[in-house]
Every structure is written in C-alpha cells, then in structure tokens.
Residue, then its C-alpha position, 0 to 999 in steps of 0.5 A: m772942496l772937490p776941486a781943491f781936493w784933486l789939486l792937492i792930490f795932483l800936487g802931491t803926485f807932482i812933488r813925489l815925481s820931482e823929488t824922485m826923478t826930474r825931467e832931466e833924469k828921464s830925458k837922460l834915461r830916454n837917450q840911454v834907451l836910444e843909444m842902447f837900441d842903436h847899439a843892438y840894431q846897428n850891430y845886427m845890420d852890420h854883422a848879421y843882416p840879412a840873417d834872421e838873428l844876430m849872434p852877439l858873441t861871435c859877431r855874425g848872423r844866425v842862419r838856420g842850417l849853418e849853425p848847430s840846431r837848437g831844437d824847437i827854438d830854431d822854428a822861429l827862423g825862416k830865412f826872412s830877416l826876422t830881426l829886421v821885420d820884427t823891429l820895423d815899428t820900433l824904429a818908427l816909435l823911436n822917431k827913427t823915421v829915416e832908418f824906418e824908411e830904409a828898413v821898409r825898402r830893404v824888407v820889400t826888396d830883400v825879404r823872401l817868404d817862399n822859402d822851403i823851410v818849416v817854421s813855427v806858426f805861432e812865432t811866424n805869426i806874432r813876429v813876422l806877420g805882426g811885424l809886417l802889419g805893424g810896419h804897414s801901420m807906421a808907414v800909413m801913418l807917416k804917409e798921411s803926415g806927408g812922408m813916405v809918399w812912395y809907399r803903396d802898401e807893399l808891406l801889407h801885400m807881403a803880410k797877405d802873402l804870408g797869411l796865405r802861406l800859414l793858412p794850410a796849418f788850419n786844415t784840421s778837423s778842430g780848426l786848431p792849427y798845426p804847430r808848424v808849416n812849410l812856407r813853400y809847401g804848406v803841410r805836406g808830410p813827415e819828410t818836412r816835419t809837418g803834418t804829423e804833430t798831434d799836439t799844440c800849446t794853448a797859446c800857440a793856437g790862441t794867439l792869432i786873432l789880433e794879427f789875423a783879424a787885422l790882416s782881414r780888416f786891412t785887406g777886406d778878406p775875412t778868411f784870416e779872421a774866421h780861421a783864428r776865431r774858429a781856433l779860439d772858439f774851439l779852445w773856449e769849448k774845451r775849457q774845463r767847465n767846473s774850473n773854467l780853466v784851460g790846460t797847457t797842451i791840447n790834441i789838435h784833432s780830438g781836443e783832449w787835453v794832453r797837459r792839464d796843468s794851468g797857469v798864466g805863464a809859458g804855454i797859455d800866457s798870450y791866450y788870455e792876453y789875446l782874449m782881452k786885447a781882441y775886445v779892445l781892438l775889435g770891439d766884440d763883447q764876446y771876447l771880453q765875456r770869455f776873458n772875464i770868466h777865465y780871469a775870475s778863475i785865475m784869481k780864484y785858483i792860480s793867484q796866491p798873491p804875490l805868487l801865480l802858481d799852476v794848478h790842475i784844471h780838474k782839481p784847481l785847488l791842487p798845485a801842479r808845481t812849486w815854481m814859476d816861469s818868467l813869461l808870467a811877468f806879462f800878467p801884471g801889465l794885463q791886469v792893468l789893462k783889466g783895471d785890477i791894479r792891486p794884484a798887479i802891484e803885488t805880483h810886479e813887486m815880487l818879480y822886481q825883488v827877484t830881479k834885484k836878487h839875480n840881476f834878471l828874472p831867471e827863466a824859472f824860479t821857485t816859490d821861495f824865489r830861488v833859481h830853478w832854470a838859470q837862463h835869461p834870454l833878455r825877455p821883455e815881459f817885466a819891462e812891459s808890466t813896469y811900463f803899464l804900471y807906471k802909466a796907471t799909477k804915475d808912481p816914480y818907483y816904476l821909473e826906478a825899476g826901469r832904471t834898474i833894467l837899463e843898468n843891468l842890461n848895460r852892465f851884464a848883457r852888453v857886449p861889443c856886438g850887441f846884447a847877449a842873452m844870459k846863460d846863467v843869471r847866477t854866474g853872469s855867463h852869456e849865450d850867443r843869441m840876441d832874439s828878435f823880440f829884444l829889439a821888437e819889445m824891450f826898447k819900445y817899453l823902456f822908451l815909452l816908460f821914460a818918454e814925455e808926450e812930446d817925445l812920441p811921434f804919434n799917440v800910442e793910445d790909438y793903437v793896441f800892442t800885440t804880444e810882440a809889441h807890434l802896433l795895430p790901429l784901434s780904427l780897425s774896430t770900425a773896419s768890416n770883416s764881412t762875416p757875421p758874428v758867431v753866436d756863443n753857446m755859453a751856459e746861462e750861468d756864464l752870462d751872469d752880469s756879475n761876470f762882466e766889467w765893461t770899463c776899466p776903473n779910474t785909478q785916481l778914484l780908487f786910489p786917491d793917495p799917491a802912496f797907495p802902491r807903496n803900501f802894497r809893496e812893502p809886505i811883498r818886499s819883506a816876504v821875498d827878503k825873509s824867504s831868500p835874503r840877498p847877500a849884503l851889498q857891502r862887500e869885504p874890504g878889497m873885493g870892490l864894487p863891481p867884482l873882478r870881471a874875467q875880461d879885465f883880469m891881468a895875471n901880473n896885476p897884484e891887486h887882481l891877484d889879491l882879489l883872486r885870493r879873496m875869492g878862493v881862486s888859485l893861480i898855478h903857473l904851468k911849464d909851458g908858460r900858461v897859467q891855470l885857475v882853480q877855485h876852492a869856495t871854502q878858501a874864499v873870505s866869505a860866501v859873497a866872495a865865493e859867489d864872485g869867484m864862481r862867477f869869475m871862473q864861469e866868465m873865464m870859461e866862457l871867454s875861452s870858449q868864445q875864443q876857441k870858436e875863433q880858431l885861426p890857421p898858423q902863419a909864417v915868419q920868413i927870413v928874407s935877408h942875407p944870407y937866408f934869402g927866404r930859406v928859413v921859415l918859422t911857423a908863427g901863432p896868429a893873433q885874433f886882432g890886428v891885420d889879417l894876413f890872409k887878406s894880404s897878397s904880399g904880407v908885411r915885410g920889414f927889418v926887425t929890431v928889439a923893443e925897449p922895454y923888451n916886454g912892450c908893456s909901456e911906452l917904448t924908449n927906442g921909438e925912433i928906432v922901432a918906427g918903420r920896422i917890425a918890433l920884437l917883444q917878449r911874452g908876459q907882464c901884460m896883454f898881447a893887445e897892450k903890447a901891440r898898441h905900444i909898438q903901433k904908437a911908436g910907428a912899428i909896421g908889425g910885431i913878433v912876440i917871443d915866448d919867455n918860457e925857455g925851451s918851448s918849441s912848436d916841435t913839441a907844443p901846440l900852436f899858440q893863438m893870441a887872444g885880445d884883451g876882452r875889449n874892442t881891438d879895432d884900433v890895432t892896425l898892424p900884424l902881430l905874430f907869436l914865436f915859441h922860444k926856440e924859433g924866437n931864438i933863431l931870429l934873435e941869433a940872426l939879429k945878433e950876428y947880422r945886425e940887419v935882419e929882414v923878415l916877411l910876415s905872411d899867411k904862408a911861406r912864399d917861394r923865393e921868386a915871389i919874395f923877390k918879385g921877379k928880380a934875379l935870385p941872389g948868388t949862384l942859386l939861379d944856376g940850373s934852377t929851371d927844374v926847381t922853379e917848375e917844381e915850385d910851381c907845383s907846390t900845391q900838389e902832393k909831396e914828392h918823395s923821389s929826392d934822396s936829399s929830402e926826409p919824409l915829414d915825421q907825422s908825430q910832429v903834426t899837432t893840434q892848435e891851442q889858444a890862450v889869453e896872455g897872462q891867464e889860462s884860457g881853458v881851451g883844449p886842442a881844436e878839432g881837426g888840428a893844424s900842423s905846427y911843423v917848422a921849416v927852420d934853417v933846413g940846410e946844415e950850417p957850413a963848417e967854420d973853415e968852409d966858405s959858404s960860397s964854395r959849396s957846390v950847386d948840387s949841395l945848395m940844390a939839395d938844401w933848396q929841395e928840402d925847403l920845398e918839401a917844407f913849403k909843400q907841407m905848409e901848403k898842405d897844412e893850409l899855411 
C-alpha cells in the first residue's frame, strides 16, 4: 500500500506540473534568463568595465569620485571592477565557461586591490572577497574536469590579499570590525573617514564568517576565521537575554545597543542567515544552536503571519514600527533551509501579492501593503525565496511567480544599456544604477528556478550560497582551520534539547498533499486584496494594455492624444514650437487612468532629465558654394544620434535639396534627387529620428531640419538639441542638424536664388583655407590676404578689437542651451554653463542691386572678411 500511495502523490504532482508549465515552457523561460543576463553583462563590459558598476541610463561606468556622491551607498565601490568580480561564479553556473575563463583572466590582469580608497568592510567582504572565492571554487571545479589548466589559484591569492587588507578593521577591543577600511592604509584616522566610527550594524559585523572561514580553510591560515568568529561571539554575548533578540546597531567599543529595534530585515538580516549557513558549511553545532534560539524568538515576537514586524528587544511585545523593508524577502528562503515551510509559504505569498500590486517590492511597505519607500534597486531576495520554495515544494505556482519576475524586469526595468533600478515603483521611473548584486544573485536564482538537472554544469547541492549568492563548496567542512573550537558559555536553559533541530524535515512526509501550499496561500491573498485592493485589470475602453509610455508618445498621433485626454493630460502648444504637458488628475476618466497619467508624466520628466545629461555643443552649417565661399555660417543645433561631427576632421560636405514630403515623415518621393545630397526637412509631424531614417533610406549623406515656427531665431531662442525617439538609434549613420526658422530661411533663399547650394556640416566653422584644402581661394580675395591668413591662424587667441570695421559681440546674444524632444515638451531648462547661440550669418552687407559685386574694393571685402573672422573667433571661444 505504501509504495502505491507514494506513486499516487508523485503522479498527482507530475500532473499539476504538466498542466501548469511544460518542460518546453521552462526551457523557454530559462533561455530568456540567459538572454537577459547577456544583455546586462555585455552592456557592463561594453560601456562600463573596468568601472565598478554600470549606469544603464547614460550608458557609462560609475567611477567613484567622478560621479556625484550618493553617500554610504558608494562605500561598496573600490575601483576594483566590482561587477565583474561579483559576477564570476554566475558565469560558471550559467554554463558560460568561455566568458568565465575570459573574466578570470581580466580580473587577474586588471583588478587592483591596493587602491587608496575607503570601502565598506561588509560590502567588500560579501561582494569582492565572496566573488573571488566563488570564482576560485568554480575555476578549481573546471580545472578538475579538464578545463582552465593554466589556473594556479590566482583568484585565491587575490582573496588572501584582500582579506589581509580588511583585517585592520578588526582592531577594536570588542572584536567587532570598524564599518570602513582604507584598502591601502587600513584604519588610520579621520582624514580618511576611517577609525572614527563608533557604531556598526549587526549584519555588518555578523556577516563575515562564511567568507573568512572559507578563506582560512582554502589557505590554511586560521587568522581570518578566528576574527570573524570572535565578532559573532561578541554579538551573541550582547543579545538581550530575556528576548534572545539582537538590536539593529551596536557600539563597536562598548557593545551597547544604539538602535534597539529588532527584525529580520535591513541591519540584521544576514546575521541570522550566516549563523544557519555557518553550520551548513562548517559543521559546527554551536552555530545551529544559536540560530535555533534566535529563530524561536523571531517566531514568538517578530513573526505575525504573514507579516514580519520589528519589535523592541527589551519589550518584544511592543512593535517598533508599522512598516516592513524589502530585505526581509530573503527570510522565507532561510525558513526553507530551516525546514519551517508553512510560515515561509505565508510570508512569500504576502510578498508576492505586494509585488503584483506594484510590479516590484517597494523598498519599504506598510502593514496594509501600501508603499512606504518607493524605490526598488532590483533586489534579488524575493527571487531567492521563490527558488527555495519551489525546490522544497515543487509547486509550479512558484514557477509562475518566477515568470512574473522576468516579465516585470523586461517590461519595466529593461533599458537599451542594461536594466535600471526603479526610482519609484508607483510611476515606473528609473534610477541610473544597476548594482552588482543584480548580476551576482538575480540571474543565479532565476536560472536555477527554471533549469532542469541536466542544464547545470555541476551539482549545486555540493555548495552553499552566501548572502551574495556566491558558491562555497561544502567540502570545506572537512578542511582544518587549525584552531580549537570555542567553548560557548550559554546558560543551561539555552542548552535544552528542545531548542535544537538537527535535521531538516522531509516536506513530502509533512505535506503529502501537493495542494498544501495553496491552502496556506489563499487566506494571505484575500487579506492583501481586502486591505489594499489592486486596481481592476480591465481598463476603460481606449486606455489599452499596457498604458502609453513616454518613449512611445508622438504629439501628432490622434490615438496618443486621445489617451492623454483620458489620463487627464493636456497638451499646450508654445510659441517657440514646443509643446507642454500638464496633468489634472481630476480630469481623468478614472482613478486607474489618473494613475497611468501620473506614471506617464514621471516617465516624461525622467526622459527629459536623461536627455539633459547628454548636452552637446552647438555645431555649424557653412555655405561654401558661390557666391558665399564659406562666409555665411549658421549656428546649428546638434542631434543626440547619428554621426558625431566632433569626431570628423573634415565634416560632411554636399549640395542641399528639399525633401519631398518636406516633413520627411514618410518615404521620400524624390529619393533619386536626394541621393548623395544633404536633405532639407521641416520640423514637425514625426520624431527627428524618423526623419533621419527616411532620408538615409533615400541615400542622403546628411540632413538639416528647419524649424516650422515662423520667426524663431537663434538670436533670441536657446540652442535647440534634437533627442532620439526613446529607442535604439544606432541605425542612423548620417549627421542631422537643426536650424531655427530665420537661419533656415537664409539657406532656403540661397537655394531658391542659386539652385545649387553646397554646405559644410561640421563641429565648428572652418576657415576658408581649410575648406578649399589649399586650393586658390575664389575671386580677388587672395589679393593682399597675407596678413589676414596670419590672423586666421591665430583664431584661437582672444578676440582683437583693433579693426574699425568689426563690431564687438553683443553679450546679450549669448544664451544657454535647451533641448527638446520632437513632438513633445521635454521639460528641460537651460543647461548649466550654457553655450553661445550667436550666429555669424551673412556678415557682409548685400550690395545694391545696381552694383556689381566684383567691382567692390579689396578693402571692402577685407573688412567683410575681418568681420567673418571675428565671428569665427567667437565661435571658437564658445567651443564650436
């Protein structure tokens, strides 16, 4: 009977799995994880390495000291290629052995650990020391299987070097480490922001034992494990003896609790995790004993299923706050490791429902599941618990939870250069950061969630995950640390056998019904919905799913305008041709639409802010054909895409022609004429990038967009900067410049009068000698030009005022830059520092109709040329 009974259970589980998610679906999701990892990792390597982290919105590396300080969060950055080191064993786990070997070579060759920089002991330990040890473990594993034969423990040597650089932080009377250390000079005084701190968090001092013990056992040097253990012993001694809880912050000298609130989230979380995992990795019963005592108190005072609320350590029945932070999302996974499945299911379900309400877990949320702190830096703790619960229960529900994580990351966090943290989960706005833990942890747990056993390059059961998801081999438990065990002086009552659970329970025996997790989840789901119901999934007609995103908006699209109206967003046309967006939530058709409108406005401001960071200097359109010969220079607005004229020594030169249709918003009908020429386009009706693509398809070599706002001029308006369309514009390979209406008309009138007009598009006005490349200059301008040529050669010097024929530059004409998104208000004000929008346009007087231009005296022409030179010099000064 018993075998048949278990067979039925197995078949029931298998049927549920097959109905919910097939192997093909899991394989598809697993491949999606790999693609997402490649997107994040390759963008880091392409745009950020060797910097510590990637800034995915601006597509560059975050280098400490070069970016504005973010406070303590920057203490994780040590100029040691943090993301690459943190990602090493992820590459190995994801079967990317070629990339792993290449990454190891880069770390060994490029990474320096002796930088004169102050770093967090905690972050450097879990991310860098853990990353080096995890990478070493993977390299040894691959070498034993026949790969990486060149490897000679280089990563381990680096890990020991780093460990020695962290040791000075432990020079305290208590054994608790200083929170920060200088990698080159240790702890040496206030001038380096080290050695003066008195407080540290419990997790900061209690999350060292795995890495330090592994380092001791890999190297045979017991020093590291001894220091980490001493810190743990001190924290244990300072626990509140009645509640058996620890506070959040402790004085590293006196051992007094500075913050006496206790929970399982930020400030304490990984202290509990490391007690349990130290037992798993090292086999020391004492760690398990301490964990079990703490765990019993957590379940007695902090756990209020499904909530986990902080309490006061001296009055544990008194709540310390009414909100929870997202770091506690790791705790269900730890409960699985402990074997306490039911509360793990309940808390995870609560977290899942909050995630479905807000797309991501807010950094903090209230007991009624509303947002308290709206940020979400792509933390992996919820994915971690999802993986461990699936591993324990095999309930396909957790595969669907993993699918939700994937979809939300791709839908809301994915950007062209990686994945961006969420600045506000309510609006979907982004922050320009992609922390190293995103690559170190998130993709490990998601890959393992969807992977079959045959997909894994090694058996993960032979390893323990650190708090940063680095892999340390369980074989270390048999390696000697060369130090005798420390005798614990716990009170007799602490040693009661009822406190100890030496094995994890078999979940199949405890819960033979495969539906058991669902029975626990239903009440939690109902409680969350009742406390804070999520908006109806069915939106009003016309709203669409998903709602309109800022990057997709086009001001000339009637459907988009209707969507704006339904969201309570008004569009106002300004006199300078831009549009302004204003939202009135009360005018939205529903609360859901108003929320979509707020998200749209936030995205629009973020898009504009991102574009503002990409300020480009003004550029030049110079008419070089007869009769101008380079004397007319029009100041042009740049584009944030296409050919970078600053990288072109000669610019782009060609004859201009008007595109048909003039707005360039559809395929050109005069493509055969535009081919090989510079197309003239009118602003409006579509995005700038769309215009560029149409003329490029017709074979144009460049484009000039002319403002459709009559009367606009760079004399009175800030310089206009053309943004992209929110998508990848790498396919645009020609230059595109912008002229205001007044300057554009000069070009159009020249084309009307002379039919063939040649211009030079460049980063700055060129002198005539450079334009004609040493050839004889046209007309009589060569006569007596020796002195003038010499003056041109000195054009980078300060402007001369000796010539009677030149007027000094009116400084009231010098204005600041502005940028805007075509078809929409960018919300961007003047850029700091500004740049001149002065235009050297047709600086000589036009001759009278009855006067032949050739009869003008050389002196008159020289005076005109002198005026040109003054304009050129000013443009040089303005960094044109």
